[in-house]
N, CA, C, O and the ligand as a Tripos MOL2 file, in Angstrom:
@<TRIPOS>MOLECULE
protein
  301   299    76     0     0
PROTEIN
NO_CHARGES

@<TRIPOS>ATOM
      1 N          20.4670   -2.7280   22.6890 N.3       1 MET1
      2 CA         19.0310   -3.0450   22.7630 C.3       1 MET1
      3 C          18.2070   -1.9100   21.9980 C.2       1 MET1
      4 O          17.2670   -2.1340   21.2350 O.2       1 MET1
      5 N          18.7220   -0.6420   22.3340 N.am      2 LYS2
      6 CA         18.0500    0.5710   21.6840 C.3       2 LYS2
      7 C          18.2390    0.4920   20.2420 C.2       2 LYS2
      8 O          17.2890    0.8710   19.5570 O.2       2 LYS2
      9 N          19.3030    0.0650   19.6430 N.am      3 PHE3
     10 CA         19.4980   -0.0160   18.1690 C.3       3 PHE3
     11 C          18.6080   -1.0660   17.5520 C.2       3 PHE3
     12 O          18.1080   -0.9450   16.4340 O.2       3 PHE3
     13 N          18.4370   -2.1190   18.3570 N.am      4 LEU4
     14 CA         17.6150   -3.3000   17.8050 C.3       4 LEU4
     15 C          16.1120   -2.7710   17.6960 C.2       4 LEU4
     16 O          15.3720   -3.0900   16.7650 O.2       4 LEU4
     17 N          15.7620   -1.9840   18.6770 N.am      5 LEU5
     18 CA         14.4110   -1.5740   18.5240 C.3       5 LEU5
     19 C          14.2200   -0.5800   17.4050 C.2       5 LEU5
     20 O          13.2040   -0.6380   16.7120 O.2       5 LEU5
     21 N          15.1640    0.3420   17.1950 N.am      6 LEU6
     22 CA         15.1850    1.3170   16.1040 C.3       6 LEU6
     23 C          15.0960    0.5500   14.7130 C.2       6 LEU6
     24 O          14.3270    0.8970   13.8160 O.2       6 LEU6
     25 N          15.9380   -0.4930   14.6370 N.am      7 PHE7
     26 CA         16.0100   -1.3540   13.4580 C.3       7 PHE7
     27 C          14.7320   -1.9850   13.1820 C.2       7 PHE7
     28 O          14.3100   -2.0670   12.0280 O.2       7 PHE7
     29 N          14.0560   -2.4640   14.2450 N.am      8 PHE8
     30 CA         12.7250   -3.1440   13.9920 C.3       8 PHE8
     31 C          11.7450   -2.1040   13.5540 C.2       8 PHE8
     32 O          10.9910   -2.3480   12.6130 O.2       8 PHE8
     33 N          11.7120   -0.9760   14.1720 N.am      9 ILE9
     34 CA         10.7770    0.1230   13.7170 C.3       9 ILE9
     35 C          11.0440    0.4890   12.2260 C.2       9 ILE9
     36 O          10.1200    0.6310   11.4250 O.2       9 ILE9
     37 N          12.2710    0.6240   11.9190 N.am     10 PHE10
     38 CA         12.6080    0.8960   10.4950 C.3      10 PHE10
     39 C          12.0730   -0.1050    9.5420 C.2      10 PHE10
     40 O          11.4810    0.2250    8.5140 O.2      10 PHE10
     41 N          12.3040   -1.4190    9.9210 N.am     11 MET11
     42 CA         11.8100   -2.4860    9.0320 C.3      11 MET11
     43 C          10.3620   -2.5770    8.8700 C.2      11 MET11
     44 O           9.8480   -2.8730    7.7920 O.2      11 MET11
     45 N           9.6640   -2.3130    9.9850 N.am     12 VAL12
     46 CA          8.0730   -2.2470    9.8610 C.3      12 VAL12
     47 C           7.7050   -1.1080    8.9660 C.2      12 VAL12
     48 O           6.8300   -1.2650    8.1140 O.2      12 VAL12
     49 N           8.3320    0.0360    9.1160 N.am     13 LEU13
     50 CA          7.9680    1.1910    8.2580 C.3      13 LEU13
     51 C           8.3010    0.9540    6.7880 C.2      13 LEU13
     52 O           7.5360    1.3270    5.8990 O.2      13 LEU13
     53 N           9.4710    0.3170    6.5400 N.am     14 LEU14
     54 CA          9.7580   -0.1040    5.1890 C.3      14 LEU14
     55 C           8.7860   -1.1300    4.5970 C.2      14 LEU14
     56 O           8.3450   -0.9960    3.4550 O.2      14 LEU14
     57 N           8.4730   -2.1160    5.3610 N.am     15 TRP15
     58 CA          7.5320   -3.0350    4.8920 C.3      15 TRP15
     59 C           6.1550   -2.3920    4.5820 C.2      15 TRP15
     60 O           5.5680   -2.7180    3.5500 O.2      15 TRP15
     61 N           5.6460   -1.5350    5.3970 N.am     16 GLN16
     62 CA          4.3730   -0.8670    5.1600 C.3      16 GLN16
     63 C           4.4940    0.1740    3.9620 C.2      16 GLN16
     64 O           3.5000    0.4480    3.2890 O.2      16 GLN16
     65 N           5.5070    0.6400    3.7600 N.am     17 TRP17
     66 CA          5.7860    1.5690    2.5430 C.3      17 TRP17
     67 C           5.7230    0.7670    1.2440 C.2      17 TRP17
     68 O           5.0890    1.1640    0.2660 O.2      17 TRP17
     69 N           6.3980   -0.3630    1.2780 N.am     18 ARG18
     70 CA          6.4760   -1.2830    0.1180 C.3      18 ARG18
     71 C           5.0790   -1.8550   -0.2010 C.2      18 ARG18
     72 O           4.6670   -1.9650   -1.3560 O.2      18 ARG18
     73 N           4.3640   -2.2180    0.9080 N.am     19 HIS19
     74 CA          2.9790   -2.8040    0.7840 C.3      19 HIS19
     75 C           2.0830   -1.8100    0.2100 C.2      19 HIS19
     76 O           1.3240   -2.1290   -0.7050 O.2      19 HIS19
     77 N           2.1210   -0.5120    0.7270 N.am     20 ALA20
     78 CA          1.2680    0.4890    0.1370 C.3      20 ALA20
     79 C           1.5400    0.7980   -1.2980 C.2      20 ALA20
     80 O           0.6190    1.1350   -2.0420 O.2      20 ALA20
     81 N           2.7660    0.6970   -1.7100 N.am     21 ARG21
     82 CA          3.1330    0.9590   -3.1240 C.3      21 ARG21
     83 C           2.6190   -0.1120   -4.0590 C.2      21 ARG21
     84 O           2.0690    0.1410   -5.1310 O.2      21 ARG21
     85 N           2.8460   -1.3840   -3.5610 N.am     22 GLU22
     86 CA          2.2440   -2.4790   -4.3750 C.3      22 GLU22
     87 C           0.7290   -2.4330   -4.5540 C.2      22 GLU22
     88 O           0.2070   -2.7960   -5.6070 O.2      22 GLU22
     89 N           0.0140   -1.9700   -3.4840 N.am     23 GLN23
     90 CA         -1.3710   -1.8200   -3.5920 C.3      23 GLN23
     91 C          -1.7410   -0.7690   -4.5960 C.2      23 GLN23
     92 O          -2.7080   -0.9170   -5.3440 O.2      23 GLN23
     93 N          -0.9640    0.3030   -4.6140 N.am     24 LYS24
     94 CA         -1.2940    1.4350   -5.6080 C.3      24 LYS24
     95 C          -1.1260    1.0240   -6.9380 C.2      24 LYS24
     96 O          -1.9100    1.4190   -7.8000 O.2      24 LYS24
     97 N          -0.0820    0.1860   -7.2340 N.am     25 VAL25
     98 CA          0.2380   -0.3530   -8.6030 C.3      25 VAL25
     99 C          -0.7840   -1.2810   -9.0140 C.2      25 VAL25
    100 O          -1.2250   -1.2020  -10.1610 O.2      25 VAL25
    101 N          -1.2260   -2.1830   -8.1840 N.am     26 LYS26
    102 CA         -2.3290   -3.0920   -8.5000 C.3      26 LYS26
    103 C          -3.6610   -2.3500   -8.8170 C.2      26 LYS26
    104 O          -4.4090   -2.7370   -9.7150 O.2      26 LYS26
    105 N          -3.9160   -1.2910   -8.0530 N.am     27 ARG27
    106 CA         -5.1970   -0.5600   -8.2120 C.3      27 ARG27
    107 C          -5.1530    0.0520   -9.5220 C.2      27 ARG27
    108 O          -6.1830    0.0320  -10.1960 O.2      27 ARG27
    109 N          -3.8950    0.7000  -10.0670 N.am     28 SER28
    110 CA         -3.9340    1.4180  -11.2790 C.3      28 SER28
    111 C          -3.8900    0.3330  -12.4670 C.2      28 SER28
    112 O          -4.3330    0.6200  -13.5800 O.2      28 SER28
    113 N          -3.4020   -0.7770  -12.2140 N.am     29 GLU29
    114 CA         -3.5360   -1.9080  -13.3270 C.3      29 GLU29
    115 C          -4.8700   -2.2310  -13.4500 C.2      29 GLU29
    116 O          -5.3360   -2.3670  -14.5820 O.2      29 GLU29
    117 N          -5.6090   -2.3870  -12.4080 N.am     30 ARG30
    118 CA         -7.0530   -2.8100  -12.5450 C.3      30 ARG30
    119 C          -7.8820   -1.8400  -13.2090 C.2      30 ARG30
    120 O          -8.7800   -2.2270  -13.9580 O.2      30 ARG30
    121 N          -7.6460   -0.4850  -12.9850 N.am     31 ASN31
    122 CA         -8.4180    0.6130  -13.6290 C.3      31 ASN31
    123 C          -8.0130    0.7400  -15.0490 C.2      31 ASN31
    124 O          -8.8680    1.1280  -15.8460 O.2      31 ASN31
    125 N          -6.7910    0.4580  -15.4770 N.am     32 ASN32
    126 CA         -6.4730    0.6150  -16.9080 C.3      32 ASN32
    127 C          -6.8960   -0.5050  -17.7850 C.2      32 ASN32
    128 O          -7.0680   -0.3390  -18.9930 O.2      32 ASN32
    129 N          -7.0780   -1.7380  -17.1370 N.am     33 ALA33
    130 CA         -7.4490   -2.8650  -18.0460 C.3      33 ALA33
    131 C          -8.8670   -2.8310  -18.3770 C.2      33 ALA33
    132 O          -9.6570   -2.5740  -17.4680 O.2      33 ALA33
    133 N          -9.3260   -3.0690  -19.6310 N.am     34 PRO34
    134 CA        -10.5530   -3.0520  -20.2010 C.3      34 PRO34
    135 C         -11.4030   -4.1460  -19.3510 C.2      34 PRO34
    136 O         -10.8690   -5.2110  -19.0400 O.2      34 PRO34
    137 N         -12.7210   -3.8550  -18.9910 N.am     35 ALA35
    138 CA        -13.5490   -4.7880  -18.3350 C.3      35 ALA35
    139 C         -13.7800   -6.0040  -19.2090 C.2      35 ALA35
    140 O         -13.8610   -5.8870  -20.4320 O.2      35 ALA35
    141 N         -13.8830   -7.1380  -18.6090 N.am     36 PRO36
    142 CA        -14.0990   -8.4080  -19.4880 C.3      36 PRO36
    143 C         -15.4670   -8.3000  -20.2040 C.2      36 PRO36
    144 O         -16.4650   -7.8660  -19.6280 O.2      36 PRO36
    145 N         -15.4600   -8.6870  -21.3970 N.am     37 GLY37
    146 CA        -16.6480   -8.7040  -22.2850 C.3      37 GLY37
    147 C         -16.8960   -7.4060  -22.9820 C.2      37 GLY37
    148 O         -17.9750   -7.2490  -23.5540 O.2      37 GLY37
    149 N         -15.9660   -6.4320  -22.9870 N.am     38 THR38
    150 CA        -16.1480   -5.1540  -23.6320 C.3      38 THR38
    151 C         -15.4360   -5.3140  -24.9600 C.2      38 THR38
    152 O         -14.4620   -6.0470  -25.1350 O.2      38 THR38
    153 N         -16.0720   -4.4840  -25.9660 N.am     39 ILE39
    154 CA        -15.6410   -4.5060  -27.3450 C.3      39 ILE39
    155 C         -15.0860   -3.1220  -27.6030 C.2      39 ILE39
    156 O         -15.7000   -2.1560  -27.1470 O.2      39 ILE39
    157 N         -13.9720   -2.9490  -28.2980 N.am     40 GLU40
    158 CA        -13.3850   -1.7180  -28.5860 C.3      40 GLU40
    159 C         -14.2040   -1.1750  -29.7020 C.2      40 GLU40
    160 O         -14.4480   -1.9150  -30.6550 O.2      40 GLU40
    161 N         -14.6420    0.0130  -29.6800 N.am     41 MET41
    162 CA        -15.4970    0.6070  -30.7520 C.3      41 MET41
    163 C         -14.7030    1.7920  -31.4430 C.2      41 MET41
    164 O         -13.9970    2.5770  -30.8100 O.2      41 MET41
    165 N         -14.8810    1.8300  -32.6970 N.am     42 VAL42
    166 CA        -14.2070    2.9010  -33.4710 C.3      42 VAL42
    167 C         -15.2390    3.6820  -34.2800 C.2      42 VAL42
    168 O         -16.3900    3.2560  -34.3720 O.2      42 VAL42
    169 N         -14.8780    4.7470  -34.8320 N.am     43 ARG43
    170 CA        -15.7870    5.7370  -35.5690 C.3      43 ARG43
    171 C         -15.4940    5.6500  -37.1190 C.2      43 ARG43
    172 O         -14.3380    5.6150  -37.5400 O.2      43 ARG43
    173 N         -16.5220    5.6190  -37.8890 N.am     44 CYS44
    174 CA        -16.2280    5.5670  -39.3760 C.3      44 CYS44
    175 C         -15.8510    7.0480  -39.7900 C.2      44 CYS44
    176 O         -16.5110    8.0160  -39.4150 O.2      44 CYS44
    177 N         -14.7840    7.1340  -40.5590 N.am     45 ALA45
    178 CA        -14.3220    8.4530  -40.9850 C.3      45 ALA45
    179 C         -15.2570    9.2200  -41.9490 C.2      45 ALA45
    180 O         -15.1630   10.4320  -42.1470 O.2      45 ALA45
    181 N         -16.1540    8.4210  -42.5200 N.am     46 GLN46
    182 CA        -17.0190    8.9600  -43.5720 C.3      46 GLN46
    183 C         -18.3400    9.4480  -42.9270 C.2      46 GLN46
    184 O         -18.6680   10.6320  -42.9910 O.2      46 GLN46
    185 N         -19.0760    8.5280  -42.3160 N.am     47 CYS47
    186 CA        -20.4340    8.7840  -41.7460 C.3      47 CYS47
    187 C         -20.5170    9.0200  -40.2520 C.2      47 CYS47
    188 O         -21.4920    9.5910  -39.7640 O.2      47 CYS47
    189 N         -19.4630    8.5710  -39.4970 N.am     48 GLY48
    190 CA        -19.4160    8.8170  -38.0470 C.3      48 GLY48
    191 C         -20.0800    7.7720  -37.2170 C.2      48 GLY48
    192 O         -20.1530    7.8920  -35.9940 O.2      48 GLY48
    193 N         -20.5910    6.6940  -37.8960 N.am     49 VAL49
    194 CA        -21.1180    5.6640  -37.0390 C.3      49 VAL49
    195 C         -20.0990    4.8620  -36.2840 C.2      49 VAL49
    196 O         -18.9670    4.6740  -36.7300 O.2      49 VAL49
    197 N         -20.5300    4.3790  -35.1000 N.am     50 HIS50
    198 CA        -19.5430    3.6510  -34.2680 C.3      50 HIS50
    199 C         -19.7520    2.1840  -34.5110 C.2      50 HIS50
    200 O         -20.8930    1.7250  -34.5600 O.2      50 HIS50
    201 N         -18.6910    1.4380  -34.6640 N.am     51 LEU51
    202 CA        -18.7370    0.0090  -34.9760 C.3      51 LEU51
    203 C         -17.6150   -0.7070  -34.1990 C.2      51 LEU51
    204 O         -16.6490   -0.0780  -33.7660 O.2      51 LEU51
    205 N         -17.7620   -2.0410  -34.0300 N.am     52 PRO52
    206 CA        -16.6350   -2.7760  -33.4020 C.3      52 PRO52
    207 C         -15.3690   -2.6000  -34.2270 C.2      52 PRO52
    208 O         -15.4500   -2.5410  -35.4540 O.2      52 PRO52
    209 N         -14.2190   -2.5170  -33.6040 N.am     53 ALA53
    210 CA        -12.9410   -2.3710  -34.3330 C.3      53 ALA53
    211 C         -12.6480   -3.6350  -35.0840 C.2      53 ALA53
    212 O         -11.8930   -3.5530  -36.0530 O.2      53 ALA53
    213 N         -13.1170   -4.7000  -34.7760 N.am     54 THR54
    214 CA        -12.9100   -5.9510  -35.5060 C.3      54 THR54
    215 C         -13.6720   -5.8970  -36.8760 C.2      54 THR54
    216 O         -13.2450   -6.5340  -37.8390 O.2      54 THR54
    217 N         -14.7610   -5.1590  -36.9480 N.am     55 ASP55
    218 CA        -15.5110   -5.1010  -38.1910 C.3      55 ASP55
    219 C         -15.1600   -3.9820  -39.1410 C.2      55 ASP55
    220 O         -15.6410   -3.9550  -40.2740 O.2      55 ASP55
    221 N         -14.3020   -3.0270  -38.6820 N.am     56 ALA56
    222 CA        -13.9070   -1.7890  -39.2920 C.3      56 ALA56
    223 C         -12.9840   -2.1210  -40.5000 C.2      56 ALA56
    224 O         -12.2120   -3.0770  -40.4250 O.2      56 ALA56
    225 N         -13.0520   -1.4000  -41.5310 N.am     57 LEU57
    226 CA        -12.0870   -1.5090  -42.7350 C.3      57 LEU57
    227 C         -11.1070   -0.3900  -42.5970 C.2      57 LEU57
    228 O         -11.4300    0.7760  -42.3710 O.2      57 LEU57
    229 N          -9.9230   -0.8160  -42.7460 N.am     58 LYS58
    230 CA         -8.7570    0.2060  -42.6390 C.3      58 LYS58
    231 C          -8.5270    0.8750  -44.0140 C.2      58 LYS58
    232 O          -8.4770    0.2410  -45.0680 O.2      58 LYS58
    233 N          -8.3930    2.2050  -43.9040 N.am     59 GLY59
    234 CA         -7.9870    2.9520  -45.0250 C.3      59 GLY59
    235 C          -6.9340    3.8700  -44.7470 C.2      59 GLY59
    236 O          -6.4790    3.9820  -43.6090 O.2      59 GLY59
    237 N          -6.4850    4.5860  -45.7880 N.am     60 THR60
    238 CA         -5.2130    5.4380  -45.5250 C.3      60 THR60
    239 C          -5.5890    6.6380  -44.6880 C.2      60 THR60
    240 O          -4.7410    7.1630  -43.9670 O.2      60 THR60
    241 N          -6.8720    7.1070  -44.7560 N.am     61 ASN61
    242 CA         -7.3390    8.2700  -43.8590 C.3      61 ASN61
    243 C          -8.0480    7.8310  -42.5920 C.2      61 ASN61
    244 O          -8.5450    8.7080  -41.8850 O.2      61 ASN61
    245 N          -8.1420    6.5850  -42.2470 N.am     62 GLY62
    246 CA         -8.8490    6.2020  -41.0340 C.3      62 GLY62
    247 C          -9.4780    4.7820  -41.1990 C.2      62 GLY62
    248 O          -9.0520    3.9650  -42.0150 O.2      62 GLY62
    249 N         -10.4930    4.5650  -40.3840 N.am     63 LEU63
    250 CA        -11.3130    3.3330  -40.3800 C.3      63 LEU63
    251 C         -12.6700    3.6650  -40.9310 C.2      63 LEU63
    252 O         -13.1540    4.7840  -40.7600 O.2      63 LEU63
    253 N         -13.3310    2.6580  -41.6300 N.am     64 TYR64
    254 CA        -14.5130    2.8000  -42.1900 C.3      64 TYR64
    255 C         -15.4910    1.6910  -41.8810 C.2      64 TYR64
    256 O         -15.0610    0.5830  -41.5590 O.2      64 TYR64
    257 N         -16.8570    1.9470  -41.9660 N.am     65 CYS65
    258 CA        -17.8600    0.9750  -41.7280 C.3      65 CYS65
    259 C         -18.0030   -0.0420  -42.8410 C.2      65 CYS65
    260 O         -18.2430   -1.2330  -42.6430 O.2      65 CYS65
    261 N         -17.8270    0.5640  -44.1170 N.am     66 SER66
    262 CA        -17.9960   -0.3180  -45.2910 C.3      66 SER66
    263 C         -17.0930   -0.0180  -46.3740 C.2      66 SER66
    264 O         -16.4850    1.0520  -46.3360 O.2      66 SER66
    265 N         -16.9150   -0.8440  -47.3660 N.am     67 ALA67
    266 CA        -16.0870   -0.6030  -48.5210 C.3      67 ALA67
    267 C         -16.6150    0.6770  -49.2810 C.2      67 ALA67
    268 O         -15.8290    1.4250  -49.8610 O.2      67 ALA67
    269 N         -17.8730    0.8830  -49.2570 N.am     68 LEU68
    270 CA        -18.4850    2.0110  -50.0380 C.3      68 LEU68
    271 C         -18.0790    3.2880  -49.5060 C.2      68 LEU68
    272 O         -17.7760    4.2190  -50.2520 O.2      68 LEU68
    273 N         -18.0570    3.3820  -48.1190 N.am     69 HIS69
    274 CA        -17.6530    4.6030  -47.4870 C.3      69 HIS69
    275 C         -16.0950    4.8300  -47.5520 C.2      69 HIS69
    276 O         -15.6080    5.9600  -47.5040 O.2      69 HIS69
    277 N         -15.4070    3.7730  -47.6550 N.am     70 ARG70
    278 CA        -13.9020    3.8610  -47.8680 C.3      70 ARG70
    279 C         -13.6780    4.3630  -49.3000 C.2      70 ARG70
    280 O         -12.8310    5.2260  -49.5320 O.2      70 ARG70
    281 N         -14.4270    3.8290  -50.2410 N.am     71 GLN71
    282 CA        -14.2690    4.3240  -51.6240 C.3      71 GLN71
    283 C         -14.7250    5.7440  -51.8010 C.2      71 GLN71
    284 O         -14.1070    6.4430  -52.6030 O.2      71 GLN71
    285 N         -15.6910    6.2190  -51.1700 N.am     72 ALA72
    286 CA        -16.2440    7.5720  -51.2080 C.3      72 ALA72
    287 C         -15.2190    8.5930  -50.7000 C.2      72 ALA72
    288 O         -15.0910    9.6950  -51.2320 O.2      72 ALA72
    289 N         -14.4270    8.1460  -49.5500 N.am     73 ARG73
    290 CA        -13.5880    9.0480  -48.9580 C.3      73 ARG73
    291 C         -12.2000    9.0010  -49.6770 C.2      73 ARG73
    292 O         -11.5070   10.0080  -49.8210 O.2      73 ARG73
    293 N         -11.8320    7.7040  -50.1360 N.am     74 GLU74
    294 CA        -10.4740    7.5590  -50.7590 C.3      74 GLU74
    295 C         -10.6610    7.0660  -52.0740 C.2      74 GLU74
    296 O         -10.6270    5.8480  -52.2520 O.2      74 GLU74
    297 N         -10.8700    7.9100  -53.1040 N.am     75 PRO75
    298 CA        -11.1240    7.4470  -54.5270 C.3      75 PRO75
    299 C          -9.8840    6.9360  -55.1270 C.2      75 PRO75
    300 O          -9.8870    6.5120  -56.2830 O.2      75 PRO75
    301 ZN        -19.5390    4.8550  -42.6040 Zn       76 ZN76
@<TRIPOS>BOND
     1     1     2 1
     2     2     3 1
     3     3     4 2
     4     3     5 am
     5     5     6 1
     6     6     7 1
     7     7     8 2
     8     7     9 am
     9     9    10 1
    10    10    11 1
    11    11    12 2
    12    11    13 am
    13    13    14 1
    14    14    15 1
    15    15    16 2
    16    15    17 am
    17    17    18 1
    18    18    19 1
    19    19    20 2
    20    19    21 am
    21    21    22 1
    22    22    23 1
    23    23    24 2
    24    23    25 am
    25    25    26 1
    26    26    27 1
    27    27    28 2
    28    27    29 am
    29    29    30 1
    30    30    31 1
    31    31    32 2
    32    31    33 am
    33    33    34 1
    34    34    35 1
    35    35    36 2
    36    35    37 am
    37    37    38 1
    38    38    39 1
    39    39    40 2
    40    39    41 am
    41    41    42 1
    42    42    43 1
    43    43    44 2
    44    43    45 am
    45    45    46 1
    46    46    47 1
    47    47    48 2
    48    47    49 am
    49    49    50 1
    50    50    51 1
    51    51    52 2
    52    51    53 am
    53    53    54 1
    54    54    55 1
    55    55    56 2
    56    55    57 am
    57    57    58 1
    58    58    59 1
    59    59    60 2
    60    59    61 am
    61    61    62 1
    62    62    63 1
    63    63    64 2
    64    63    65 am
    65    65    66 1
    66    66    67 1
    67    67    68 2
    68    67    69 am
    69    69    70 1
    70    70    71 1
    71    71    72 2
    72    71    73 am
    73    73    74 1
    74    74    75 1
    75    75    76 2
    76    75    77 am
    77    77    78 1
    78    78    79 1
    79    79    80 2
    80    79    81 am
    81    81    82 1
    82    82    83 1
    83    83    84 2
    84    83    85 am
    85    85    86 1
    86    86    87 1
    87    87    88 2
    88    87    89 am
    89    89    90 1
    90    90    91 1
    91    91    92 2
    92    91    93 am
    93    93    94 1
    94    94    95 1
    95    95    96 2
    96    95    97 am
    97    97    98 1
    98    98    99 1
    99    99   100 2
   100    99   101 am
   101   101   102 1
   102   102   103 1
   103   103   104 2
   104   103   105 am
   105   105   106 1
   106   106   107 1
   107   107   108 2
   108   107   109 am
   109   109   110 1
   110   110   111 1
   111   111   112 2
   112   111   113 am
   113   113   114 1
   114   114   115 1
   115   115   116 2
   116   115   117 am
   117   117   118 1
   118   118   119 1
   119   119   120 2
   120   119   121 am
   121   121   122 1
   122   122   123 1
   123   123   124 2
   124   123   125 am
   125   125   126 1
   126   126   127 1
   127   127   128 2
   128   127   129 am
   129   129   130 1
   130   130   131 1
   131   131   132 2
   132   131   133 am
   133   133   134 1
   134   134   135 1
   135   135   136 2
   136   135   137 am
   137   137   138 1
   138   138   139 1
   139   139   140 2
   140   139   141 am
   141   141   142 1
   142   142   143 1
   143   143   144 2
   144   143   145 am
   145   145   146 1
   146   146   147 1
   147   147   148 2
   148   147   149 am
   149   149   150 1
   150   150   151 1
   151   151   152 2
   152   151   153 am
   153   153   154 1
   154   154   155 1
   155   155   156 2
   156   155   157 am
   157   157   158 1
   158   158   159 1
   159   159   160 2
   160   159   161 am
   161   161   162 1
   162   162   163 1
   163   163   164 2
   164   163   165 am
   165   165   166 1
   166   166   167 1
   167   167   168 2
   168   167   169 am
   169   169   170 1
   170   170   171 1
   171   171   172 2
   172   171   173 am
   173   173   174 1
   174   174   175 1
   175   175   176 2
   176   175   177 am
   177   177   178 1
   178   178   179 1
   179   179   180 2
   180   179   181 am
   181   181   182 1
   182   182   183 1
   183   183   184 2
   184   183   185 am
   185   185   186 1
   186   186   187 1
   187   187   188 2
   188   187   189 am
   189   189   190 1
   190   190   191 1
   191   191   192 2
   192   191   193 am
   193   193   194 1
   194   194   195 1
   195   195   196 2
   196   195   197 am
   197   197   198 1
   198   198   199 1
   199   199   200 2
   200   199   201 am
   201   201   202 1
   202   202   203 1
   203   203   204 2
   204   203   205 am
   205   205   206 1
   206   206   207 1
   207   207   208 2
   208   207   209 am
   209   209   210 1
   210   210   211 1
   211   211   212 2
   212   211   213 am
   213   213   214 1
   214   214   215 1
   215   215   216 2
   216   215   217 am
   217   217   218 1
   218   218   219 1
   219   219   220 2
   220   219   221 am
   221   221   222 1
   222   222   223 1
   223   223   224 2
   224   223   225 am
   225   225   226 1
   226   226   227 1
   227   227   228 2
   228   227   229 am
   229   229   230 1
   230   230   231 1
   231   231   232 2
   232   231   233 am
   233   233   234 1
   234   234   235 1
   235   235   236 2
   236   235   237 am
   237   237   238 1
   238   238   239 1
   239   239   240 2
   240   239   241 am
   241   241   242 1
   242   242   243 1
   243   243   244 2
   244   243   245 am
   245   245   246 1
   246   246   247 1
   247   247   248 2
   248   247   249 am
   249   249   250 1
   250   250   251 1
   251   251   252 2
   252   251   253 am
   253   253   254 1
   254   254   255 1
   255   255   256 2
   256   255   257 am
   257   257   258 1
   258   258   259 1
   259   259   260 2
   260   259   261 am
   261   261   262 1
   262   262   263 1
   263   263   264 2
   264   263   265 am
   265   265   266 1
   266   266   267 1
   267   267   268 2
   268   267   269 am
   269   269   270 1
   270   270   271 1
   271   271   272 2
   272   271   273 am
   273   273   274 1
   274   274   275 1
   275   275   276 2
   276   275   277 am
   277   277   278 1
   278   278   279 1
   279   279   280 2
   280   279   281 am
   281   281   282 1
   282   282   283 1
   283   283   284 2
   284   283   285 am
   285   285   286 1
   286   286   287 1
   287   287   288 2
   288   287   289 am
   289   289   290 1
   290   290   291 1
   291   291   292 2
   292   291   293 am
   293   293   294 1
   294   294   295 1
   295   295   296 2
   296   295   297 am
   297   297   298 1
   298   298   299 1
   299   299   300 2
@<TRIPOS>SUBSTRUCTURE
     1 MET1         2 RESIDUE 1 A MET
     2 LYS2         6 RESIDUE 1 A LYS
     3 PHE3        10 RESIDUE 1 A PHE
     4 LEU4        14 RESIDUE 1 A LEU
     5 LEU5        18 RESIDUE 1 A LEU
     6 LEU6        22 RESIDUE 1 A LEU
     7 PHE7        26 RESIDUE 1 A PHE
     8 PHE8        30 RESIDUE 1 A PHE
     9 ILE9        34 RESIDUE 1 A ILE
    10 PHE10       38 RESIDUE 1 A PHE
    11 MET11       42 RESIDUE 1 A MET
    12 VAL12       46 RESIDUE 1 A VAL
    13 LEU13       50 RESIDUE 1 A LEU
    14 LEU14       54 RESIDUE 1 A LEU
    15 TRP15       58 RESIDUE 1 A TRP
    16 GLN16       62 RESIDUE 1 A GLN
    17 TRP17       66 RESIDUE 1 A TRP
    18 ARG18       70 RESIDUE 1 A ARG
    19 HIS19       74 RESIDUE 1 A HIS
    20 ALA20       78 RESIDUE 1 A ALA
    21 ARG21       82 RESIDUE 1 A ARG
    22 GLU22       86 RESIDUE 1 A GLU
    23 GLN23       90 RESIDUE 1 A GLN
    24 LYS24       94 RESIDUE 1 A LYS
    25 VAL25       98 RESIDUE 1 A VAL
    26 LYS26      102 RESIDUE 1 A LYS
    27 ARG27      106 RESIDUE 1 A ARG
    28 SER28      110 RESIDUE 1 A SER
    29 GLU29      114 RESIDUE 1 A GLU
    30 ARG30      118 RESIDUE 1 A ARG
    31 ASN31      122 RESIDUE 1 A ASN
    32 ASN32      126 RESIDUE 1 A ASN
    33 ALA33      130 RESIDUE 1 A ALA
    34 PRO34      134 RESIDUE 1 A PRO
    35 ALA35      138 RESIDUE 1 A ALA
    36 PRO36      142 RESIDUE 1 A PRO
    37 GLY37      146 RESIDUE 1 A GLY
    38 THR38      150 RESIDUE 1 A THR
    39 ILE39      154 RESIDUE 1 A ILE
    40 GLU40      158 RESIDUE 1 A GLU
    41 MET41      162 RESIDUE 1 A MET
    42 VAL42      166 RESIDUE 1 A VAL
    43 ARG43      170 RESIDUE 1 A ARG
    44 CYS44      174 RESIDUE 1 A CYS
    45 ALA45      178 RESIDUE 1 A ALA
    46 GLN46      182 RESIDUE 1 A GLN
    47 CYS47      186 RESIDUE 1 A CYS
    48 GLY48      190 RESIDUE 1 A GLY
    49 VAL49      194 RESIDUE 1 A VAL
    50 HIS50      198 RESIDUE 1 A HIS
    51 LEU51      202 RESIDUE 1 A LEU
    52 PRO52      206 RESIDUE 1 A PRO
    53 ALA53      210 RESIDUE 1 A ALA
    54 THR54      214 RESIDUE 1 A THR
    55 ASP55      218 RESIDUE 1 A ASP
    56 ALA56      222 RESIDUE 1 A ALA
    57 LEU57      226 RESIDUE 1 A LEU
    58 LYS58      230 RESIDUE 1 A LYS
    59 GLY59      234 RESIDUE 1 A GLY
    60 THR60      238 RESIDUE 1 A THR
    61 ASN61      242 RESIDUE 1 A ASN
    62 GLY62      246 RESIDUE 1 A GLY
    63 LEU63      250 RESIDUE 1 A LEU
    64 TYR64      254 RESIDUE 1 A TYR
    65 CYS65      258 RESIDUE 1 A CYS
    66 SER66      262 RESIDUE 1 A SER
    67 ALA67      266 RESIDUE 1 A ALA
    68 LEU68      270 RESIDUE 1 A LEU
    69 HIS69      274 RESIDUE 1 A HIS
    70 ARG70      278 RESIDUE 1 A ARG
    71 GLN71      282 RESIDUE 1 A GLN
    72 ALA72      286 RESIDUE 1 A ALA
    73 ARG73      290 RESIDUE 1 A ARG
    74 GLU74      294 RESIDUE 1 A GLU
    75 PRO75      298 RESIDUE 1 A PRO
    76 ZN76       301 GROUP 0 **** ****
C-alpha cells in the first residue's frame, strides 16, 4: 500500500512537471511568432529609409528602396 501511494505521488509530480514544460514551450512559441498583420521592414543600404521587405530591391551589398539607389551604390 505504501509503494502504491509513493507511485501515485511520483506520477502526479511527473504529470505536473511535463504540463509546466509544455506551457513554457507554448509561451515561447507565442512570443517568437510575429503578430498577425505585421509587415517585415528593411532598411535601404543607400539612404537608410525603412520600407516593406516585399518592396525592397536586392543588391549584392544589401537591400535598396529603388533601382536608382542600387545603381548609385553598386555601379
Ligand atoms: Zn534608398
